[in-house]
C-alpha positions in Angstrom: 129.9 25.1 75.0 129.1 26.7 78.4 129.7 24.9 81.7 125.9 24.9 82.2 125.4 23.2 78.8 128.0 20.6 79.6 126.5 20.0 83.1 123.1 19.3 81.4 124.9 16.8 79.1 126.5 15.1 82.2 123.2 14.8 83.9 121.5 13.5 80.8 124.2 10.8 80.3 123.9 9.9 84.0 120.1 9.3 83.6 120.8 7.1 80.6 123.4 5.2 82.6 120.9 4.7 85.4 118.3 3.3 83.0 120.9 1.1 81.3 122.0 -0.3 84.6 118.5 -0.7 86.0 119.1 1.8 88.8 116.5 4.0 90.6 116.8 7.4 88.8 114.8 9.2 91.6 118.0 9.6 93.6 119.5 11.8 90.8 119.6 15.6 91.5 117.4 18.0 89.6 120.6 19.6 88.3 124.4 19.3 88.6 127.5 21.3 87.9 130.9 20.9 86.5 134.1 22.5 87.7 137.5 23.3 86.2 140.2 21.0 87.4 143.2 22.6 89.1 145.5 20.8 86.7 144.7 21.4 83.0 146.2 18.0 82.2 143.0 16.5 83.8 140.8 17.9 81.1 138.6 21.0 80.6 136.0 20.2 83.3 135.4 17.6 86.0 132.3 16.1 87.6 131.7 14.0 90.7 128.2 13.0 89.9 129.0 9.2 90.0 130.4 9.6 93.5 127.4 11.6 94.6 124.8 9.2 93.4 126.3 5.7 93.3 125.9 4.9 97.1 122.2 6.1 97.0 121.6 3.9 94.0 123.3 0.9 95.6 126.1 0.5 93.0 129.8 1.0 92.7 130.9 4.5 91.9 133.6 3.4 89.5 131.3 1.1 87.6 128.7 3.9 87.3 131.4 6.4 86.2 132.5 4.0 83.4 128.9 3.8 82.0 128.4 7.6 82.3 131.8 8.2 80.6 130.9 5.9 77.7 127.6 7.7 77.1 129.0 11.2 77.7 131.9 10.7 75.3 129.4 10.2 72.5 127.8 13.6 73.1 128.3 16.4 70.7 131.2 18.7 71.6 132.9 16.1 74.0 136.3 14.9 72.8 136.9 12.4 75.6 136.1 11.4 79.2 138.6 9.9 81.6 137.9 8.4 84.9 140.1 9.3 87.9 140.2 7.8 91.3 137.1 6.1 92.6 134.9 7.7 90.0 135.7 11.3 89.0 134.9 12.2 85.5 137.5 14.3 83.7 136.0 15.8 80.5 137.8 17.2 77.5 135.9 19.2 75.0 136.7 19.3 71.3 138.3 22.6 70.2 135.3 23.8 68.3 132.9 23.2 71.2 135.1 25.0 73.6 135.8 27.9 71.3 132.2 28.3 70.3 131.5 30.3 73.4 133.0 33.4 71.9 130.3 33.7 69.3 127.6 33.2 71.8 129.0 36.0 74.0 129.3 38.5 71.2 125.7 37.7 70.1 124.4 38.1 73.6 126.2 41.3 74.2 125.2 43.1 77.4 122.9 40.2 78.3 125.7 37.7 78.6 126.1 36.8 82.3 122.4 37.2 83.1 120.8 34.1 84.4 117.6 32.9 86.0 119.0 31.4 89.2 116.9 33.9 91.3 113.8 33.9 89.1 110.7 34.2 91.3 112.5 35.9 94.2 110.7 39.1 95.2 113.0 40.9 97.5 113.6 44.2 99.3 117.3 45.2 99.8 118.0 48.0 102.3 121.4 49.5 102.7 123.3 52.6 103.7 120.3 54.1 105.6 122.6 56.6 107.4 120.8 59.1 109.7 120.0 62.3 107.8 122.0 64.3 110.3 125.3 64.4 108.4 127.2 63.3 105.3 127.5 59.6 104.6 130.6 58.2 106.4 133.2 55.7 105.1 131.3 52.7 106.5 128.1 53.9 104.7 130.3 54.4 101.6 131.1 50.7 101.6 127.5 49.8 101.7 126.7 52.3 98.9 129.1 50.3 96.7 128.4 46.8 97.9 124.6 47.2 98.2 124.3 48.7 94.8 126.5 46.0 93.2 124.5 43.3 95.0 121.3 44.8 93.6 122.7 44.8 90.1 123.9 41.2 90.5 120.7 39.9 91.9 118.6 41.5 89.2 121.0 40.0 86.6 120.2 36.7 88.1 116.4 37.2 87.7 115.4 38.6 91.1 112.6 41.1 91.2 114.3 43.5 93.6 113.5 46.9 95.2 116.3 48.9 96.8 115.5 51.0 99.8 117.0 53.6 102.1 115.4 53.9 105.5 115.3 57.6 106.5 115.6 57.9 110.3 113.8 61.2 110.4 112.3 60.7 113.9 113.8 60.5 117.4 116.3 62.2 119.6 119.1 62.4 117.0 116.9 64.5 114.7 116.1 66.8 117.7 119.9 67.2 118.3 120.4 68.0 114.6 117.7 70.6 114.5 119.0 72.2 117.7 122.6 72.3 116.2 121.3 74.1 113.1 119.4 76.6 115.1 122.3 77.4 117.4 124.7 78.0 114.4 122.1 80.3 112.8 122.0 82.3 116.0 125.8 82.3 116.3 125.5 80.3 119.6 127.7 77.4 120.8 126.8 73.9 119.7 124.4 72.4 122.3 125.1 69.3 124.3 124.9 66.2 122.1 124.8 68.5 119.1 126.5 68.0 115.7 129.6 69.8 114.5 131.3 70.3 111.2 131.3 72.8 108.3 128.2 71.1 106.9 126.1 72.3 109.9 127.1 75.9 109.1 126.3 75.3 105.4 122.8 73.9 106.0 122.0 76.5 108.6 122.9 79.2 106.1 120.9 77.5 103.4 117.8 77.3 105.6 118.1 81.1 106.1 118.4 81.6 102.4 115.2 79.6 101.9 113.5 81.2 104.9 114.9 84.6 105.7 112.3 84.9 108.4 113.2 81.6 110.0 114.6 83.1 113.2 111.6 85.4 113.6 109.0 82.7 112.8 106.5 81.4 115.4 108.6 78.2 115.9 112.2 78.7 114.6 113.2 75.2 115.9 110.5 73.5 113.8 111.5 75.5 110.7 115.2 74.5 111.0 114.2 70.9 111.8 111.9 70.5 108.7 114.0 72.5 106.2 117.3 71.2 107.6 116.3 67.6 107.2 115.1 68.2 103.7 118.4 69.9 102.7 120.5 67.1 104.4 118.5 64.4 102.7 118.9 66.1 99.3 122.6 66.4 99.9 122.8 62.6 100.7 120.7 61.8 97.6 122.9 63.9 95.4 126.1 62.3 96.9 124.7 58.8 96.3 123.7 59.7 92.7 127.2 61.0 92.0 128.6 57.8 93.3 126.3 55.8 90.9 124.2 54.3 93.7 120.4 54.2 93.0 117.5 53.7 95.4 114.0 52.9 94.3 112.5 54.0 97.6 113.4 56.5 100.4 111.3 55.3 103.3 110.4 57.9 106.0 110.4 56.7 109.6 108.4 59.8 110.6 105.8 59.0 107.9 105.4 55.5 109.3 104.7 57.0 112.7 102.3 59.5 111.2 100.3 56.7 109.6 99.9 54.9 112.9 101.9 51.9 111.7 103.8 51.5 114.9 100.6 51.1 116.9 99.3 48.7 114.4 102.4 46.6 114.4 102.4 46.4 118.2 98.7 45.5 118.2 99.4 42.7 115.7 102.2 41.3 118.0 99.9 41.6 121.0 97.1 39.7 119.2 99.7 37.0 118.5 100.3 36.8 122.3 103.9 38.1 122.3 103.5 41.4 124.1 103.3 42.0 127.9 103.6 44.9 130.3 106.2 45.1 133.2 107.8 47.9 135.1 105.6 50.5 133.5 106.8 49.6 130.0 105.5 47.5 127.1 107.7 44.6 126.1 108.0 42.1 123.2 108.8 38.6 124.4 111.8 38.1 122.0 113.5 35.5 124.1 110.9 33.0 122.9 112.5 33.5 119.4 116.2 33.2 120.2 117.0 36.7 121.4 119.2 37.1 124.5 116.6 39.3 126.3 113.1 40.7 125.8 112.9 44.1 124.2 111.0 47.3 125.1 108.4 48.5 122.7 107.2 51.5 124.7 109.3 52.9 127.6 108.0 53.9 131.1 107.6 57.5 129.8 105.1 56.3 127.2 107.4 56.8 124.2 107.8 54.3 121.4 111.3 52.9 121.1 113.5 52.4 118.0 112.8 48.7 118.4 109.0 49.4 118.0 109.8 51.3 114.8 111.9 48.3 113.6 108.9 46.0 114.2 106.6 48.4 112.2 109.1 48.7 109.4 109.5 45.0 109.1 105.7 44.5 108.9 105.4 47.4 106.4 107.8 45.6 104.1 106.0 42.3 104.4 102.7 43.9 103.7 104.1 45.5 100.6 104.5 41.9 99.4 108.2 41.3 99.7 109.0 37.6 100.4 112.7 38.2 101.1 114.0 41.1 103.2 117.7 41.8 103.1 119.3 44.3 105.5 122.9 45.4 105.1 124.2 46.8 108.5 127.5 48.1 109.8 129.8 46.3 112.2 128.4 48.3 115.1 125.0 46.7 114.5 126.1 43.1 115.1 124.0 43.0 118.2 120.9 43.7 116.2 120.9 40.3 114.4 119.2 38.4 117.2 116.5 40.9 117.9 115.8 41.5 114.2 115.4 37.8 113.6 113.2 37.6 116.6 110.9 40.2 115.0 110.5 38.1 111.9 109.7 35.0 113.9 107.3 36.8 116.2 105.2 37.8 113.2 105.1 34.2 112.2 107.5 34.2 109.3 109.7 31.3 108.3 113.5 31.3 108.9 115.2 32.8 105.9 112.6 35.5 105.3 115.0 38.0 106.7 118.7 38.1 105.9 121.1 40.4 107.8 124.5 41.1 106.3 127.1 42.7 108.5 129.9 44.7 107.0 133.2 45.6 108.6 134.9 48.9 108.8 136.8 50.9 106.2 140.1 52.6 107.0 141.3 55.3 104.6 145.1 55.4 104.4 147.7 57.3 102.4 151.1 55.7 102.1 150.0 53.4 105.0 149.1 56.3 107.3 145.5 57.1 108.5 143.9 60.0 106.7 142.9 63.0 108.8 139.3 63.7 109.6 137.0 65.3 107.0 137.2 69.0 106.4 133.4 69.2 106.0 132.1 66.7 108.5 134.7 67.3 111.1 134.4 64.1 113.0 134.4 61.4 110.3 135.7 60.4 106.9 132.9 60.8 104.4 131.9 59.3 101.0 132.9 62.5 99.3 136.3 62.3 101.0 136.9 58.8 99.7 135.8 59.8 96.1 138.0 62.9 96.2 140.9 60.7 97.2 140.7 57.9 94.7 137.8 58.6 92.3 134.4 56.9 91.9 135.6 53.9 89.9 138.5 53.0 92.2 136.4 53.6 95.3 133.5 51.4 94.1 135.9 48.7 92.9 138.0 48.7 96.1 134.9 48.5 98.3 133.3 45.6 96.4 136.6 43.7 95.9 136.6 42.2 99.4 134.1 40.1 101.4 131.8 42.3 103.5 133.0 40.6 106.7 136.6 41.7 106.2 138.0 45.1 107.3 139.3 47.2 104.4 142.4 49.3 104.5 141.8 51.5 101.4 145.2 53.0 100.6 145.1 56.1 98.4 148.6 55.5 97.0 147.6 52.0 95.7 144.2 52.8 94.3 145.5 55.9 92.3 148.4 54.1 90.7 148.4 53.6 86.9 149.9 50.2 87.1 149.1 46.5 87.3 149.3 46.5 91.1 146.2 48.6 91.1 143.3 46.0 90.6 140.8 48.4 89.0 143.4 49.8 86.7 144.5 46.2 85.8 140.9 45.3 84.8 140.0 48.5 83.0 143.3 48.4 81.1 142.4 44.9 79.8 139.1 46.3 78.5 140.9 49.3 76.9 143.4 46.8 75.3 140.5 44.8 73.8 138.9 48.0 72.5 142.3 49.1 71.0 142.7 45.8 69.1 139.2 46.0 67.6 139.7 49.7 66.8 143.0 49.0 65.1 141.5 46.1 63.2 138.7 48.4 61.9 141.3 51.0 60.8 143.3 48.4 58.9 140.2 46.9 57.3 140.4 43.6 59.1 136.9 42.4 59.6 136.2 39.5 61.9 133.3 38.5 59.7 129.9 37.0 60.4 131.3 33.8 61.8 134.6 32.1 62.6 136.2 28.7 62.5 136.3 27.8 66.2 138.4 24.7 65.6 141.4 27.0 64.9 141.5 28.2 68.5 143.7 25.6 70.0 146.5 27.5 71.6 146.8 27.0 75.4 146.3 30.7 76.0 143.2 30.7 73.8 141.8 27.7 75.7 142.4 29.3 79.1 140.7 32.6 78.1 137.7 30.8 76.5 137.2 28.7 79.7 137.3 31.9 81.8 134.8 33.6 79.5 132.4 30.6 79.8 132.4 30.8 83.6 130.9 34.3 83.9 127.2 33.4 84.1 128.0 30.9 86.9 130.1 33.5 88.7 127.2 36.0 88.6 124.7 33.4 89.9 127.0 32.4 92.7 127.6 36.0 93.7 123.9 36.6 93.8 123.1 33.4 95.8 125.8 34.0 98.4 125.4 37.8 98.4 129.0 38.3 97.6 129.7 40.9 94.9 133.5 40.5 95.5 133.3 37.3 93.5 132.6 39.3 90.3 135.5 41.6 91.0 137.9 38.8 91.6 136.6 37.0 88.5 137.2 40.2 86.5 140.8 40.3 87.6 141.3 36.6 86.6 139.8 37.3 83.2 141.9 40.3 82.7 145.0 38.2 83.5 143.9 35.5 81.1 143.5 38.2 78.4 146.8 39.9 79.0 148.5 36.5 78.7 146.6 35.7 75.5 147.5 38.9 73.8 151.1 38.4 74.8 151.4 35.0 73.3 148.8 35.0 70.5 149.1 37.6 67.7 145.6 38.8 66.9 146.3 41.1 63.9 148.5 40.2 61.0 151.7 42.1 60.4 151.2 45.2 58.1 152.6 43.4 55.1 150.5 40.3 55.6 146.9 39.3 54.7 144.5 38.5 57.5 143.9 34.8 58.0 141.0 32.8 59.4 143.0 32.5 62.6 143.3 36.3 62.9 139.5 36.6 62.4 138.8 33.9 64.9 141.0 35.6 67.5 139.2 38.9 66.9 136.0 37.1 68.0 137.8 36.1 71.2 138.9 39.7 71.7 135.4 41.0 71.2 133.9 38.4 73.6 136.5 39.4 76.2 135.6 43.1 75.8 132.0 42.2 76.3 132.5 40.2 79.4 134.9 42.7 81.0 132.4 45.5 80.4 129.5 43.4 81.8 131.5 42.5 84.9 132.5 46.1 85.5 128.9 47.2 85.0 127.7 44.9 87.7 130.1 46.6 90.1 129.0 50.1 88.9 132.5 50.7 87.4 133.1 52.2 84.0 134.8 50.3 81.2 137.0 52.8 79.4 137.9 52.2 75.7 141.1 54.3 76.0 143.6 54.7 78.8 
C-alpha cells in the first residue's frame, strides 16, 4: 500500500465518520496526506485529520478520532489504528499490505515515481542563459544541473514544460566580444572592456578558418561578430549537451528586436497607461506594482534598454501560451526580482504567473583550497573545469544536492572519493549492489518468480526499506511543487542507506548448498524494486545508475 492509497482510505473513513456523527462534511479537505512518525513504535503512518477538521465541524477531536479509527481499522491492509494525544491517528499496516509495494514498483518500472500533481500546468522554464560571449561559468553550471533536474521532476509530475535558453545576442557586451575577436585576429591588444582568455584566440582563429577573407572583407567587424557569436553559441550548446542538459528552445534577443517585439511590448504597456516620458527618456511606472523605482525603457539617446527587452521577452512567452513562467537567476540578479514582478503585473497578470528562483554561488575547492582560474576562460571557473575536476555525474549530483539558496563549496577531493563519504558514490554503489544481487541470482538460477508472498517480509530492515520505497512518488511531487530538486537527491541517499542496512541484516540469496525459499524470492522482489527506484531517482537528477562499480 502506498502512502497515497492509505491517505485516501483515511479521508474515506473520515467522511464515513462525519456521516455517522451527523457532522457537516463540507469542511473536509479535498485530499489529505499521511506521514511517517519519527518513532517507529508509533506505527507505520500518522494522520492529524481529526485535529484539522473537528473544530470546524464543532466536535471534539478525540471523539472524532475514535470514530475514524474504528472505521479505518476495518479497511483492507490496515492492521490497527491507535489514538495519541488529543486526536492523532497512528496507523499500522498489515505486513502484506506494506510489502505489496515492491510488486507495484517492479511492474511500474521507469514510470514509478511519476504523478499527476502538476497536471494541467503549462510552463516555461528558463535557466542558464549565460551571455554568448564566453564559456559557461560555475554559477551557470549550477543552473545547468538544477534547471535540468527541475524540468525532469516537473515533467514527471505531469507538467507540460518547455525549457528555454535566452541568448543575449544584442547590446554592448556583444559589441565588446566582437571587438575582442577582431583585435586578436589582427594581433592587436584587447580593447577596453574586451574579453580575454584562450577561448578568444580559439574563436578568432576558427572565424578565419571559416572566412579566410574576413580581415579583407567590406566589414570585418560584422563578420567576426556574426561568425563569432555563432561559434560561441555552438560551443555553449555542445558543452551543455555533454553535461546532459537539454533545452527545447534557444531564444534570440536580436531576433526579438528584429521582429519589432520591443516596440510592440512598449506600445502595449503604453496603451495600459503605464508608460510616461521624463528627462528625455521613456519610463515604465513600475513603482505602481511594488518596484522600488520606475524603470527606463528607452534612454535619452533613443536606445532601448535591457529592461525594455525584458518586457518584450515576458510578453512573447505569454503570447506563446505559457501560463506559468519560471526564471532561474544567479545571486547577482537578486535586484531583478522586484522589477521583473512589476513587468508581470503591468501587463495585467495575476500574482504567481511569474516565479523567480535565485541561486547562490559555487566555490570550487581542492583539499579545501580555492581552485585557480580557468586555463581556457582566464577570468572564471567554467562548466568544463568543474566536469574535468569531478566528472559529469558527481558535478550534477553535487550541484542538485543542496537548496538553490545555499552557497556550495564543491570540494574535488570529496566528490572524487570512492567511499561512502561521497554522496553520489554512496547512492550509485547502492544501485550497483542491487544489480549485483540480481545478477548473482540469475547466475545461480534463483528466480524471483511471477509473484511473492508479501506477508513474509516482516523484518525491521525490510519494513524500513519498503516504507522508504513507497514514499518516492510523494517526494517527486513535493520537489516539483516547491521547485527543490535537492529533495530527490537527499531521498536517494536515505533510500541507499536503508538498502545497505537491509542487505547487511537480511540475507537475500541462499547459501550455495541451500535451496531458495519463498523468503529469498520475496526479498529479490524488494531488491528489484530498490534498483528501480534508485535508477529513477538518479535519472531525475540526470545522473547515471551504474550496474557495476
